[in-house]
C-alpha positions as a printed NumPy array, in Angstrom:
array([[  9.458, -41.841, -45.004],
       [ 11.195, -38.702, -46.239],
       [ 14.18 , -37.039, -44.734],
       [ 11.963, -34.022, -43.948],
       [  9.709, -36.258, -41.847],
       [ 12.703, -37.467, -39.865],
       [ 13.845, -33.893, -39.259],
       [ 10.425, -32.835, -37.993],
       [ 10.484, -35.62 , -35.422],
       [ 14.056, -35.094, -34.31 ],
       [ 14.286, -34.236, -30.575],
       [ 16.356, -31.152, -31.31 ],
       [ 13.708, -29.939, -33.723],
       [ 10.978, -30.459, -31.129],
       [ 13.052, -28.638, -28.511],
       [ 13.53 , -25.733, -30.896],
       [  9.775, -25.543, -31.509],
       [  9.055, -25.562, -27.773],
       [ 11.658, -22.861, -27.191],
       [ 10.146, -20.733, -29.953],
       [  6.653, -21.111, -28.483],
       [  7.897, -20.216, -25.005],
       [  9.782, -17.202, -26.321],
       [  6.787, -16.008, -28.327],
       [  4.49 , -16.432, -25.328],
       [  6.913, -14.518, -23.109],
       [  7.062, -11.681, -25.65 ],
       [  3.27 , -11.525, -25.847],
       [  2.862, -11.614, -22.079],
       [  5.602,  -9.046, -21.683],
       [  3.822,  -6.786, -24.146],
       [  0.591,  -7.224, -22.218],
       [  2.327,  -6.38 , -18.956],
       [  3.97 ,  -3.349, -20.54 ],
       [  0.689,  -1.963, -21.822],
       [ -1.653,  -2.96 , -18.999],
       [  0.595,  -2.969, -15.942],
       [ -1.049,  -0.049, -14.184],
       [ -4.45 ,  -1.688, -14.486],
       [ -2.902,  -4.693, -12.703],
       [ -1.264,  -2.599,  -9.985],
       [ -4.101,  -0.131,  -9.348],
       [ -7.616,  -1.539,  -8.892],
       [-10.065,   1.27 ,  -8.038],
       [-13.145,  -0.763,  -7.136],
       [-16.299,   0.449,  -5.445],
       [-17.081,   3.739,  -7.173],
       [-17.796,   6.964,  -5.29 ],
       [-18.343,   6.42 ,  -1.554],
       [-21.47 ,   7.778,   0.17 ],
       [-21.304,  10.792,   2.503],
       [-18.925,  10.216,   5.381],
       [-21.426,  10.539,   8.237],
       [-23.737,   7.92 ,   6.729],
       [-20.958,   5.369,   7.157],
       [-19.215,   6.645,  10.294],
       [-21.301,   8.929,  12.524],
       [-19.535,  12.231,  13.079],
       [-17.157,  11.806,  10.142],
       [-16.696,  14.757,   7.799],
       [-16.285,  14.893,   4.029],
       [-13.202,  16.907,   3.093],
       [-11.484,  17.731,  -0.174],
       [ -7.754,  17.429,  -0.736],
       [ -6.066,  19.616,  -3.339],
       [ -2.959,  18.179,  -4.956],
       [ -0.023,  20.175,  -6.254],
       [ -1.078,  19.362,  -9.82 ],
       [ -4.569,  20.746,  -9.231],
       [ -6.732,  17.674,  -8.568],
       [ -9.438,  17.606,  -5.906],
       [ -9.662,  14.294,  -4.078],
       [-12.4  ,  13.016,  -1.808],
       [-11.516,  12.131,   1.796],
       [-13.122,  11.493,   5.178],
       [-11.945,  12.981,   8.44 ],
       [-13.058,  10.795,  11.339],
       [-12.937,  12.383,  14.808],
       [-11.475,  10.682,  17.843],
       [-13.919,   8.963,  20.176],
       [-13.521,   8.379,  23.865],
       [-10.204,   9.545,  25.286],
       [ -8.925,  11.997,  22.636],
       [ -5.15 ,  11.565,  22.335],
       [ -4.714,  14.829,  20.43 ],
       [ -3.124,  12.806,  17.634],
       [ -4.01 ,  11.958,  14.052],
       [ -3.527,   9.048,  11.688],
       [ -3.039,   9.418,   7.943],
       [ -4.212,   6.144,   6.383],
       [ -2.895,   5.235,   2.923],
       [ -4.937,   2.421,   1.396],
       [ -3.852,  -0.622,  -0.539],
       [ -4.292,  -0.971,  -4.264],
       [ -7.98 ,  -1.975,  -4.363],
       [-11.305,  -0.59 ,  -3.203],
       [-11.974,   2.889,  -1.824],
       [-12.127,   4.674,   1.517],
       [-15.468,   3.129,   2.439],
       [-13.819,  -0.305,   2.604],
       [-11.395,   1.113,   5.216],
       [-14.211,   2.285,   7.501],
       [-13.717,  -0.63 ,   9.962],
       [-10.072,   0.373,  10.413],
       [-11.034,   4.024,  10.898],
       [-13.649,   3.076,  13.506],
       [-11.104,   0.973,  15.381],
       [ -8.443,   3.701,  15.415],
       [-10.977,   6.399,  16.249],
       [-12.173,   4.281,  19.148],
       [ -8.603,   4.325,  20.481],
       [ -8.652,   8.125,  20.58 ],
       [ -7.129,   9.072,  17.218],
       [ -8.485,  11.389,  14.538],
       [ -8.276,   9.475,  11.251],
       [ -7.971,  10.698,   7.674],
       [ -9.113,   8.262,   4.991],
       [ -8.517,   9.433,   1.446],
       [ -8.808,   8.023,  -2.032],
       [ -5.992,   8.283,  -4.531],
       [ -6.455,   9.855,  -7.949],
       [ -8.608,   7.579, -10.094],
       [-10.116,   5.968,  -6.98 ],
       [-13.413,   6.659,  -5.224],
       [-14.743,   8.785,  -8.084],
       [-11.68 ,  11.043,  -8.063],
       [-10.235,  12.506, -11.275],
       [ -6.855,  11.509, -12.651],
       [ -4.998,   8.264, -13.25 ],
       [ -2.895,   6.553, -10.564],
       [  0.872,   6.314, -10.8  ],
       [  3.768,   6.322,  -8.345],
       [  4.379,  10.022,  -8.864],
       [  0.658,  10.787,  -8.679],
       [  0.102,   8.872,  -5.446],
       [  3.055,  10.704,  -3.909],
       [  1.308,  14.004,  -4.663],
       [ -1.95 ,  12.641,  -3.231],
       [ -0.232,  11.688,   0.03 ],
       [  1.324,  15.142,   0.325],
       [ -2.129,  16.667,  -0.103],
       [ -3.434,  14.395,   2.665],
       [ -0.657,  15.54 ,   5.013],
       [ -1.413,  19.159,   4.122],
       [ -5.101,  18.627,   4.916],
       [ -4.343,  17.207,   8.362],
       [ -2.122,  20.193,   9.119],
       [ -4.871,  22.582,   7.998],
       [ -7.254,  20.833,  10.394],
       [ -4.88 ,  21.492,  13.277],
       [ -2.996,  18.18 ,  13.427],
       [  0.705,  18.917,  13.741],
       [  3.233,  16.568,  12.096],
       [  4.779,  15.719,  15.481],
       [  1.344,  14.405,  16.581],
       [  0.612,  12.548,  13.343],
       [  1.336,   8.92 ,  12.476],
       [  1.252,   7.356,   9.033],
       [ -0.552,   4.04 ,   8.56 ],
       [  0.077,   2.371,   5.196],
       [ -1.328,  -0.931,   4.051],
       [  0.369,  -2.893,   1.275],
       [  0.689,  -0.416,  -1.621],
       [ -0.166,   2.308,   0.874],
       [  2.84 ,   1.254,   2.94 ],
       [  4.975,   2.191,  -0.062],
       [  3.125,   5.506,  -0.391],
       [  3.622,   6.559,   3.247],
       [  7.227,   5.372,   3.255],
       [  7.937,   7.769,   0.4  ],
       [  6.004,  10.514,   2.218],
       [  7.928,   9.876,   5.449],
       [ 11.212,  10.328,   3.597],
       [ 10.098,  13.885,   2.749],
       [  7.898,  14.748,   5.725],
       [  8.781,  12.655,   8.772],
       [  5.798,  11.779,  10.972],
       [  5.821,  10.951,  14.661],
       [  5.641,   7.256,  13.776],
       [  5.434,   5.018,  10.726],
       [  3.171,   1.948,  10.68 ],
       [  3.526,  -0.425,   7.726],
       [  1.018,  -3.251,   7.321],
       [  1.994,  -5.953,   4.797],
       [  4.645,  -3.871,   3.017],
       [  6.411,  -5.284,  -0.025],
       [ 10.15 ,  -4.782,  -0.356],
       [  9.652,  -3.242,  -3.798],
       [  7.005,  -3.464,  -6.477],
       [  9.513,  -5.23 ,  -8.719],
       [ 10.142,  -7.872,  -6.052],
       [  6.428,  -8.584,  -5.715],
       [  5.896,  -8.563,  -9.464],
       [  8.752, -11.003,  -9.945],
       [  7.247, -13.252,  -7.27 ],
       [  3.91 , -13.422,  -9.09 ],
       [  5.288, -13.376, -12.667],
       [  8.638, -15.194, -12.438],
       [  8.679, -15.92 , -16.16 ],
       [  8.591, -12.254, -17.2  ],
       [ 11.304,  -9.536, -17.116],
       [  9.294,  -7.534, -14.593],
       [ 12.179,  -5.353, -13.448],
       [ 12.766,  -4.167, -16.995],
       [  9.118,  -3.527, -17.786],
       [  7.836,  -1.74 , -14.694],
       [  7.075,   1.977, -14.832],
       [  6.452,   2.331, -11.082],
       [  8.988,   0.88 ,  -8.661],
       [  8.157,   1.793,  -5.024],
       [ 11.544,   0.852,  -3.477],
       [ 10.256,   0.459,   0.09 ],
       [ 13.148,  -1.521,   1.513],
       [ 15.714,   0.957,   0.232],
       [ 13.721,   3.944,   1.439],
       [ 13.126,   2.788,   5.042],
       [ 16.883,   2.5  ,   5.509],
       [ 17.012,   6.301,   5.455],
       [ 13.954,   7.1  ,   7.603],
       [ 14.91 ,   7.888,  11.178],
       [ 11.376,   7.478,  12.573],
       [ 10.084,   4.771,  14.937],
       [  8.573,   2.145,  12.661],
       [  6.324,  -0.858,  13.186],
       [  5.909,  -3.557,  10.541],
       [  2.919,  -5.907,  10.723],
       [  2.805,  -8.991,   8.501],
       [  1.12 , -12.362,   8.289],
       [  2.692, -15.731,   7.629],
       [ -0.423, -16.592,   5.599],
       [ -0.246, -13.646,   3.19 ],
       [ -0.582, -14.89 ,  -0.398],
       [ -0.285, -11.452,  -2.039],
       [  2.783,  -9.94 ,  -0.403],
       [  5.25 , -12.677,   0.597],
       [  5.849, -12.385,   4.345],
       [  9.593, -12.571,   3.807],
       [  9.368,  -9.296,   1.878],
       [  7.623,  -7.584,   4.792],
       [ 10.229,  -9.056,   7.13 ],
       [ 12.965,  -7.634,   4.88 ],
       [ 11.395,  -4.18 ,   5.257],
       [ 11.457,  -4.603,   9.042],
       [ 15.096,  -5.711,   8.931],
       [ 16.021,  -2.69 ,   6.828],
       [ 14.167,  -0.107,   8.927],
       [ 16.519,   2.476,  10.372],
       [ 14.527,   2.702,  13.616],
       [ 12.427,  -0.435,  13.962],
       [ 10.179,  -0.298,  17.002],
       [  8.42 ,  -3.608,  16.501],
       [  7.821,  -6.407,  14.004],
       [  4.479,  -8.126,  14.574],
       [  3.326, -11.366,  12.961],
       [ -0.425, -12.004,  12.726],
       [ -0.537, -15.754,  12.303],
       [ -2.606, -17.44 ,   9.613],
       [ -4.295, -14.393,   8.071],
       [ -4.374, -13.725,   4.347],
       [ -3.647, -10.321,   2.86 ],
       [ -7.158,  -8.858,   3.129],
       [ -8.486, -10.826,   6.09 ],
       [-10.124,  -8.656,   8.751],
       [ -7.822, -10.155,  11.36 ],
       [ -4.871,  -8.556,   9.57 ],
       [ -6.442,  -5.375,   8.186],
       [ -8.074,  -4.093,  11.387],
       [ -8.041,  -6.952,  13.879],
       [ -7.105,  -6.57 ,  17.55 ],
       [ -3.467,  -7.55 ,  16.991],
       [ -2.969,  -4.92 ,  14.306],
       [ -4.766,  -2.194,  16.24 ],
       [ -2.912,  -3.017,  19.461],
       [  0.414,  -2.84 ,  17.611],
       [ -0.512,   0.602,  16.302],
       [ -1.447,   1.797,  19.784],
       [  1.895,   0.588,  21.171],
       [  3.751,   2.56 ,  18.515],
       [  1.633,   5.643,  19.194],
       [  2.232,   5.36 ,  22.939],
       [  5.961,   5.152,  22.25 ],
       [  6.219,   8.145,  19.939],
       [  3.663,  10.379,  21.648],
       [  5.082,   9.796,  25.097],
       [  1.815,   8.525,  26.563],
       [  3.414,   5.625,  28.454]])
């Protein structure tokens, strides 16, 4: 056997080959994440929703106009029953469109709130491409639309789910609402990305950051955080960290056993009741 054969079988040689393969794979995956990261973060499924009143009787189709000139589709759902003279701006998670949030809107409307569901740029048939800066402009346009429809900021609450929790946290730092409701918030997009891709330099590669935990430290607004100990998308400890960091935490609520998109967590009785408690607190109805 030749000396070259011995070298090829040497443990150090094999370790070097493995290290080279791992490094090459990491570079390739990192390149993929760099180029395709926004398609991983933003998942606009479902196409253009049908007219609002075919899904929720009495709901109205409205258009939002962003500061960079985009027109975005939205639904304004009126309050049913005992009208609280209050509105809810709902910022969706990273997948689907406003039609998939209809059960939440029905539940909140049934508690006496007017509800605005809107789709981000690139979602629900809207023009544009989603980004952190773009979604911030979309949320501002949603707040403007509620004001134009007669819903004053001091009678408006923000409801953000997952990615939407990051969106309304940023909005609240600029335009404080009466109350801030965060369902399954991540501490930052980098934290969640690192959790799911621990072998990649996520913090270096990310374009959008959404620093939720840092931002809530500066928001002097009553805040409720709802999380589930069964969430496999956003680690519950990240949501708990957001609650711990909140400058004015009203309540931290744990919905036991539900996964990230389970109905029990998204619009179940525990989540809706927690929202009503926050609203009662900030609107002075109890």
